[in-house]
Structures are given as C-alpha cells and as structure tokens.
C-alpha positions in Angstrom: -42.7 -8.9 50.9 -43.9 -7.0 53.8 -47.2 -8.0 55.3 -49.6 -5.4 57.0 -52.7 -7.2 58.2 -55.3 -4.7 58.2 -58.8 -4.7 60.1 -61.9 -4.9 58.0 -64.1 -2.9 59.7 -67.6 -4.9 59.2 -65.3 -8.1 60.4 -63.7 -6.1 63.2 -67.4 -5.3 64.7 -68.6 -8.6 64.4 -65.5 -10.1 66.3 -66.1 -8.0 69.2 -65.5 -8.2 72.2 -62.6 -10.2 71.3 -61.0 -7.4 69.2 -61.8 -4.6 71.5 -58.3 -5.4 72.7 -56.4 -6.9 69.6 -56.4 -6.6 65.8 -58.3 -9.2 63.9 -55.2 -11.1 63.0 -54.4 -11.7 66.7 -57.2 -14.1 66.7 -55.9 -17.5 67.7 -57.8 -20.5 65.5 -56.0 -23.6 65.3 -52.6 -24.0 66.8 -51.5 -20.5 65.5 -52.8 -16.9 65.4 -53.9 -15.3 62.2 -51.0 -13.4 62.0 -48.7 -16.3 63.2 -50.2 -18.5 60.1 -49.3 -15.7 57.5 -45.6 -15.4 59.0 -45.3 -19.0 58.7 -47.0 -19.4 55.6 -45.2 -16.5 53.8 -42.0 -16.6 55.5 -42.5 -12.9 55.7 -42.7 -10.2 58.4 -46.0 -9.2 59.9 -47.4 -6.1 61.4 -50.8 -4.3 62.0 -53.1 -1.9 60.6 -55.7 -1.6 63.4 -58.0 0.7 65.4 -55.7 3.8 66.5 -55.8 3.3 70.4 -54.4 -0.5 69.6 -51.3 0.6 67.3 -49.2 1.6 70.4 -49.2 -2.2 71.2 -49.9 -3.7 67.9 -47.5 -1.5 65.5 -47.0 -1.2 61.7 -43.9 -1.7 60.0 -44.0 0.2 56.8 -41.0 -0.7 54.1 -40.8 0.0 50.5 -42.7 -3.5 49.3 -46.0 -3.7 51.3 -48.6 -5.9 51.1 -51.7 -5.2 52.9 -53.9 -8.1 53.8 -57.1 -8.7 55.3 -56.3 -9.8 58.8 -59.5 -12.2 58.9 -58.1 -14.0 56.2 -56.5 -17.6 56.6 -53.6 -18.4 54.6 -53.2 -21.0 52.2 -49.9 -21.4 49.8 -52.3 -20.7 46.6 -53.2 -17.5 48.5 -49.5 -16.8 49.0 -48.7 -17.2 45.7 -51.7 -15.2 44.4 -50.9 -12.2 46.5 -47.2 -12.4 45.6 -48.3 -12.1 41.7 -50.2 -9.2 42.3 -49.0 -6.1 40.3 -48.6 -2.8 41.8 -51.9 -1.3 43.0 -53.6 -4.7 42.1 -56.2 -5.8 44.5 -57.4 -9.4 45.1 -61.0 -10.1 46.4 -63.5 -12.5 47.0 -66.8 -11.4 45.8 -67.2 -8.0 47.3 -64.4 -8.7 50.3 -61.1 -7.0 49.8 -58.5 -9.9 50.6 -55.0 -8.0 49.7 -53.6 -5.0 48.1 -50.0 -4.4 46.5 -49.6 -1.3 47.8 -45.7 -1.2 47.4 -44.2 2.0 49.2 -47.7 3.5 49.9 -48.4 4.2 53.5 -52.3 3.7 53.8 -54.4 4.2 56.8 -57.7 2.5 56.5 -59.6 -0.3 54.6 -61.5 2.3 52.9 -58.2 3.6 51.6 -56.8 0.7 50.4 -59.9 0.0 48.3 -59.5 3.5 47.2 -56.0 2.7 46.0 -56.1 -0.3 44.0 -55.9 0.3 40.1 -57.2 -2.8 39.2 -59.0 -5.8 40.7 -58.6 -9.6 40.6 -60.8 -12.1 41.6 -59.3 -15.1 43.9 -59.2 -18.6 42.8 -59.4 -20.1 46.0 -62.4 -20.9 48.1 -61.2 -18.2 50.7 -61.9 -18.9 54.6 -62.2 -15.6 56.7 -63.0 -15.5 60.4 -65.9 -13.2 60.1 -68.1 -14.4 63.3 -67.0 -15.2 66.8 -68.5 -18.7 66.5 -66.2 -19.2 63.5 -63.2 -19.5 65.6 -64.6 -22.8 67.3 -66.3 -24.0 63.9 -63.1 -23.7 62.0 -60.7 -24.7 64.5 -60.6 -28.3 64.2 -59.5 -27.9 60.4 -57.0 -25.2 61.5 -55.5 -27.2 63.7 -54.9 -30.2 61.0 -53.3 -27.5 58.7 -51.1 -25.5 61.4 -49.9 -29.2 62.9 -48.8 -30.1 58.9 -47.2 -26.8 58.5 -45.3 -26.7 62.1 -44.1 -30.3 62.2 -43.1 -30.8 58.4 -39.6 -32.4 58.3 -39.3 -32.4 62.3 -39.2 -35.1 64.9 -41.3 -35.1 68.0 -39.7 -35.8 71.0 -40.6 -38.9 72.4 -43.2 -39.8 74.8 -41.0 -41.6 77.4 -43.9 -42.3 80.2 -44.7 -46.3 79.9 -48.1 -45.6 81.8 -49.3 -42.9 79.0 -51.5 -44.7 76.3 -51.2 -43.4 72.8 -53.3 -43.8 69.9 -52.3 -42.7 66.0 -48.8 -42.1 67.1 -48.1 -40.9 63.9 -50.3 -37.7 64.3 -48.7 -37.0 67.9 -46.0 -34.3 67.9 -44.2 -33.4 71.1 -42.1 -30.2 71.4 -38.8 -29.9 73.6 -39.6 -29.6 77.5 -43.2 -30.9 77.4 -44.2 -33.6 80.1 -46.8 -36.4 79.9 -47.7 -38.6 82.9 -50.1 -41.6 82.5 -52.4 -39.9 80.0 -54.6 -41.3 77.2 -53.7 -39.6 73.6 -55.9 -40.6 70.9 -54.9 -39.1 67.8 -56.9 -41.4 65.3 -59.2 -38.4 64.2 -57.0 -35.5 64.3 -53.6 -34.6 65.4 -52.5 -34.0 68.7 -49.9 -31.0 69.4 -48.1 -30.8 72.7 -46.2 -27.3 73.0 -42.6 -26.6 74.2 -42.6 -27.0 78.2 -46.4 -28.0 78.5 -47.7 -30.5 80.9 -50.2 -33.1 81.0 -51.2 -34.3 84.3 -52.0 -37.8 85.3 -55.4 -39.2 84.1 -56.0 -36.7 81.3 -57.7 -38.1 78.4 -57.4 -36.2 75.1 -58.5 -36.8 71.9 -57.5 -35.0 68.7 -57.4 -32.5 67.0 -56.1 -30.8 70.1 -53.6 -28.1 70.5 -51.7 -27.7 73.8 -49.3 -24.5 73.4 -46.4 -23.5 75.1 -46.2 -23.6 78.9 -49.9 -24.6 79.3 -51.1 -27.5 81.6 -53.7 -30.0 81.5 -55.1 -30.8 85.1 -55.3 -34.3 86.4 -58.6 -36.3 85.1 -59.2 -33.9 82.4 -61.6 -34.9 79.5 -60.6 -33.1 76.2 -63.0 -34.1 73.8 -61.4 -32.8 70.1 -61.2 -29.5 68.2 -59.8 -27.8 71.2 -56.9 -25.3 71.3 -55.5 -24.4 74.8 -53.3 -21.0 74.1 -49.9 -20.3 75.8 -49.5 -20.4 79.4 -53.1 -21.5 80.4 -54.4 -24.0 82.7 -57.6 -26.2 81.7 -59.4 -29.1 83.6 -62.7 -30.8 84.0 -64.6 -31.4 80.3 -63.7 -29.4 77.4 -65.3 -29.6 73.7 -64.4 -28.0 70.5 -63.5 -24.7 72.3 -60.4 -22.3 72.0 -58.7 -20.2 75.1 -56.6 -17.6 73.4 -53.9 -17.9 76.1 -52.7 -16.8 79.6 -56.2 -18.2 80.8 -57.3 -20.5 83.5 -60.1 -23.2 83.6 -58.4 -25.4 85.9 -61.1 -27.1 87.8 -64.2 -29.6 86.9 -67.1 -27.9 84.9 -68.0 -28.2 81.2 -66.8 -25.7 78.5 -68.1 -26.5 75.0 -68.3 -24.5 71.7 -66.7 -21.1 73.5 -64.3 -19.1 73.2 -62.1 -17.4 76.1 -59.7 -14.5 75.4 -56.6 -13.7 77.4 -56.3 -13.3 81.2 -59.7 -15.0 82.1 -60.4 -17.2 84.8 -63.5 -19.5 85.2 -64.3 -20.5 89.0 -64.5 -24.2 90.0 -67.7 -26.0 88.6 -68.3 -23.4 86.0 -70.8 -24.7 83.1 -71.5 -23.7 80.0 -75.0 -24.8 78.3 -74.0 -25.2 74.1 -77.4 -26.5 73.2 -80.8 -25.2 73.6 -83.4 -27.5 75.2 -85.6 -27.0 71.9 -82.4 -27.8 69.7 -83.2 -24.3 67.8 -80.3 -22.2 66.3 -78.4 -20.1 68.9 -78.5 -16.4 68.9 -75.7 -14.4 70.3 -75.3 -10.6 71.1 -73.7 -8.8 67.8 -72.2 -5.5 68.5 -72.5 -4.6 64.8 -76.4 -4.6 65.0 -77.0 -3.9 68.7 -78.8 -6.8 69.0 -79.3 -10.8 69.0 -77.7 -12.5 65.8 -78.4 -15.9 64.7 -75.4 -18.3 64.4 -77.2 -20.5 62.3 -76.0 -23.3 64.4 -77.2 -25.4 66.9 -74.2 -25.6 69.3 -72.7 -22.2 70.6 -71.6 -21.6 74.2 -69.5 -18.7 75.8 -67.7 -16.1 74.4 -65.4 -14.0 76.6 -63.3 -11.1 76.5 -60.2 -10.5 78.0 -59.8 -10.2 81.5 -63.1 -11.6 82.4 -63.7 -13.6 85.2 -66.5 -15.8 86.9 -66.9 -17.2 90.4 -67.6 -20.9 91.3 -70.7 -22.6 90.4 -71.4 -20.0 87.6 -73.9 -21.4 84.9 -73.8 -19.6 81.6 -76.6 -19.7 79.1 -76.4 -21.1 75.8 -74.9 -18.4 73.4 -73.6 -16.0 76.1 -71.4 -13.0 75.6 -69.2 -11.5 78.1 -67.4 -8.3 77.4 -64.0 -7.6 78.3 -63.2 -6.9 82.3 -66.5 -8.3 83.5 -66.7 -9.9 87.0 -69.7 -12.4 87.5 -70.7 -14.2 90.4 -73.7 -15.4 92.5 -76.4 -18.0 92.2 -78.7 -18.6 88.9 -78.0 -17.8 85.2 -76.8 -14.5 84.6 -78.0 -12.4 81.4 -76.7 -14.1 77.9 -75.2 -10.6 77.4 -73.0 -9.0 80.0 -71.5 -5.8 79.1 -67.6 -5.1 79.6 -66.5 -3.7 83.4 -69.6 -5.5 84.9 -69.4 -6.5 88.4 -72.4 -8.7 89.8 -74.6 -11.6 88.3 -78.3 -12.5 88.1 -79.0 -10.5 91.0 -77.9 -7.3 89.3 -74.8 -5.7 88.2 -72.6 -2.4 88.9 -69.7 -0.9 87.0 -66.5 -2.3 87.7 -64.3 0.8 88.0 -61.2 1.5 86.1 -58.7 1.8 89.4 -60.2 -1.6 90.5 -59.5 -3.2 87.2 -56.0 -1.9 87.0 -55.3 -3.2 90.8 -56.7 -6.8 89.7 -55.1 -7.1 86.3 -51.8 -6.1 87.6 -51.9 -9.0 90.0 -53.1 -11.3 87.4 -50.4 -10.4 84.9 -47.5 -10.5 87.4 -48.5 -14.1 88.2 -47.3 -14.8 84.8 -44.2 -12.5 84.8 -46.0 -9.9 82.8 -46.5 -5.9 83.9 -49.7 -3.9 83.4 -48.1 -1.1 81.7 -49.3 2.3 80.6 -50.1 1.0 77.0 -52.2 -1.8 78.3 -54.2 0.6 80.6 -54.8 3.1 78.2 -56.3 0.1 76.2 -58.5 -0.7 79.0 -59.4 3.2 79.4 -60.6 3.5 75.7 -62.7 0.0 75.9 -64.4 1.2 79.0 -65.5 4.3 77.2 -66.5 2.9 74.1 -68.6 0.4 76.0 -70.1 2.9 78.3 -73.6 2.8 76.5 -74.6 -0.9 77.5 -74.0 -0.3 80.9 -77.5 0.6 81.3 -77.6 0.5 85.0 -75.2 3.8 85.0 -78.1 5.5 83.6 -80.6 4.9 85.8 
C-alpha cells in the first residue's frame, strides 16, 4: 500500500496562510502531523500530491499500488480498512467529499483527475473528521492528542520521572520519551494525557494540564502555565500562559503573555509579553480572514485567537485582536492593536505597513534556521518567492 496524500483545493484555500508553505497533510493536530498519523496508522509509506511549487520539498513517490487519500482526513483503523478494501478504480466518499481512491499504478496530477478516474463510488461508514478550516486545528487538538497518545504509547513503557520535586496526578496518563528532563514541575493528567517527547525539557515551576504534547527537543520555560489541549511541536520554546493552541514546530513563545485558541506555524517568534485576545467583549462569534472568499468568515465559535503563518514574528508587547490572521514572513511591531488581517511579507504595525522585501526575508530566515541547525536552501527560497508573488494583491500599500 503506497499512500499519496492529496490537497483538496477548497480545503487548501481555507487553510491558508498555513498551507502557503506546506501540503495540507503537513498540518500538525494532536501530537503528529496528518501525514505522520497515516504513516503510523496504516504502516505504509506516505508522500504528497500538492501545489507544484511545493513538490520540490514535499515530493511524490509513485509505486504500482497507489492509494490517493485526502490530506485533510484524520485516520482511524476503520478508515484504513475501508480504503484497503477499495477495488481498483473505486473511490471512497463522505457526502460529496472525495476521501480516497484506489488508483493502482495510475499517475494522477490533481484532485479533479482523481475524481474523474473513479469508476465506482462508495460512501464511508465512518463519521469522518477532516481539518477543513484553520480553527479546526485547535478545536480538534485535544481529542487528537488522546488518539495519538494511545497509538504512540501502546505496548511501550514510559521513562520514569526521577525528580522528587515534580508533582504528578494521573501518572498512568503520562508518557516520557528517552532523554526528556523534568524539574520541579506539576503534571496533571487526570483530564487528559501528557506526552513529553524525546530530549524535551520541562523547567522549574511549570504547571501542565493534559491533554498536552511537548514534541522532540522542545522546552517549557520556568513558571509557564499550560492549561490543556495544547501541542508544542518539535524544537520549540514556550512560556507564559497558553490554552488550547498548536505550535507546528521550530517556533518560540518563550516569555510571559497569553496565547489562546491559536495556531502558529514554523519559524515564528512572539516577543516578550505578546498577548492574544481569544474572546470578543460582546461574546459574539469570531470572524477571521478567509483567503478562499477574500473576506472575513464566521468561525461559528466564541473563542479564536491568532493564526500565524510560517516565518512571521512580532515585537515585545504586541497585542493581537480576537481572530487575527497573520500571513507568511510578516514582521509586526509598535504600540496599539494591529489589523486583524496582516498580509504576508508585511513590515510594520498599527501605524502602517510597508513590504518586507525578499532579500531581507532571506537574510533573516537564514539566521533563524541556522540557530536550529537548518539551512535556507534554494528550494526554501523558491517557496518563499512564490508565496511573495501569490500574496502581492493583499499588500495594498504597494498600489498607492
């Protein structure tokens, strides 16, 4: 079984700005990305059918038995069994959403070609979950931590918590990977599991409630307050107060300040005392910028904080309004609240923006990646250059 995870076009648009720089299946929700879930759940290799400019980084591996699977679909063992049972040319649907196709050796190039190649249709018996909108990432996160925790830890033994000053509640729901360090913290897993990844660190005085996932090499700062339904992706730093949020990886929110009902991409940095509002004063449903419609879309939810694309950063004391969307490689600073939609490659704040030029973007990104032992290669530069062109229409100040 060779799995190719495809981007469904309407979902990919709804997940911008996060999908400007990655396939849909590289979204992290729970402990793992969607692609990692399929790899674990199906015990099969995975690759991607995504936007052409992303294929250089996220390639497709073609074999003789190819199953194309919607990259937004969260796997279950029942779904894996349904997909494995598909006859050649048979497609699995949930209502009008294509979930999977047994294409055997066919090399198809788009979601439209997948639908056209189906010779027979079957409806899934599962109550399928897909990551359709950016807020689904934090809404589904607690339950996905629970399911990923069970899948990753079943039949394995946790490393012991050797620190006598660390208080533990619900020990059976805590799993510590090799090399992790915990000092004088409080871990409460009575309401959900706590997963501490390989070589991760929880520093003195941290308070953590599950469901909570701290992925490989990441740090929770001294005195941090982690309030549950939180994922901190690999090689990240987090401090202050966090609630129901997902950090994809390689990002820093190392200082005081509140982050709630939010999603941060990779290579982001929040300055000290950055705060996000996640609830409107009138308790109305939050609206966020939606790239598919070119306007604001209701989330249907009272709580929604910050959605921030890769490589974006903000200065100290930044205050983000409820439901703020920040694009890729924006640099935000200054007093007062900035706009609740900040286009990619913006430089400035409430006093006004100018364009963050590509040569400066490359210069900063190279330094940031180097601190995590990564290099800004030509593939990464080409992705950023393409996103710069795609998002030019939103930088209205360039047209004045």
